[in-house]
C-alpha positions, -999 to 999 in steps of 0.1 A, spaced: 260 287 -626 294 300 -637 320 274 -646 352 274 -627 382 263 -648 409 242 -632 444 232 -643 443 198 -660 464 172 -643 461 137 -658 426 122 -651 417 151 -629 389 176 -627 386 199 -658 359 222 -646 329 224 -623 295 239 -621 272 244 -591 262 208 -591 287 190 -613 324 181 -617 337 173 -652 368 153 -653 388 131 -677 377 96 -682 394 68 -662 395 31 -668 376 29 -635 346 43 -655 344 12 -676 314 -4 -658 295 29 -658 302 33 -696 290 -3 -701 258 3 -681 251 37 -698 252 23 -733 232 -8 -723 200 13 -722 185 14 -757 168 47 -749 202 63 -742 218 52 -774 187 54 -796 198 86 -815 235 82 -813 244 57 -840 264 38 -814 260 2 -802 262 -10 -766 295 -23 -754 294 -61 -752 308 -60 -716 328 -39 -692 361 -52 -707 351 -38 -741 342 -4 -724 376 -5 -706 394 -11 -739 376 20 -754 387 41 -724 423 28 -726 424 38 -763 406 72 -759 433 96 -770 414 129 -775 430 145 -745 465 138 -758 457 145 -795 436 177 -790 440 188 -754 403 182 -747 375 157 -753 345 142 -737 345 143 -699 329 122 -672 301 142 -654 301 136 -617 274 147 -592 293 168 -566 268 159 -538 275 121 -540 303 115 -565 279 95 -588 288 91 -625 259 107 -643 271 103 -678 295 123 -700 297 157 -718 323 175 -737 339 187 -769 352 166 -797 374 177 -826 367 161 -860 399 165 -880 382 154 -913 356 182 -908 379 207 -891 352 214 -865 345 208 -828 312 196 -815 295 195 -782 281 162 -771 265 146 -740 250 114 -728 234 107 -694 218 78 -676 180 79 -683 173 83 -646 191 117 -647 172 131 -677 151 162 -673 172 175 -644 192 201 -663 225 182 -662 229 182 -700 223 219 -702 245 227 -671 275 206 -682 272 217 -719 271 254 -709 303 249 -690 319 230 -719 310 258 -743 325 284 -720 356 263 -717 358 259 -755 355 296 -761 374 311 -732 402 285 -726 406 268 -760 398 300 -781 376 280 -804 358 301 -831 327 279 -835 312 249 -819 286 227 -835 260 204 -822 246 174 -841 214 155 -835 191 132 -852 159 152 -862 138 129 -840 159 136 -809 138 165 -797 153 166 -762 189 171 -774 177 197 -799 160 216 -771 193 215 -751 213 229 -781 187 257 -786 187 265 -749 225 269 -751 222 294 -779 231 272 -808 213 280 -841 201 257 -867 225 256 -897 216 227 -920 206 190 -924 230 162 -929 230 124 -932 233 109 -897 240 72 -903 211 70 -927 188 92 -906 179 129 -910 204 148 -889 205 185 -879 235 206 -874 234 236 -850 262 261 -845 274 288 -821 302 313 -827 327 326 -801 317 363 -799 298 387 -777 265 369 -786 274 338 -766 246 341 -740 228 308 -734 191 313 -731 167 303 -703 194 290 -679 
């Protein structure tokens, strides 16, 4: 399940795994974004609200500037076998914290199929090998056991608690060194 890195043309593929392609978001993803966030189970532990409609999701995508500002961001996760939009995964730089986090969100029908782990592993490799990041963090609400399991499977280690929009949050961390060996993949 080794990630293959690709040159980054605008709105093109960033990397791929055995089953997945990760690419920049496009305004054509607006309806998928809208539908993804409509499921209360999907956004339960995110602190986010659903988009009111596809137009609001499109406005978010038009204004998404992480690629331009940081050279990376969250990416659409596409099933290679059928070009289906499964969700998103990627890295996000928080200037105010001076740190980069790994994040993911998938349609509920695609949970428990390994897509979060597979895409996140590729993103961590990209962050360390291509972006030369020193550390990457993962944040999750303490109740979000599934996401915590993914972070641990990827080799991130518990660091500390934090206030996650009024909920108990946990921060996990992994460093870019010879110890980056995701477990159980």
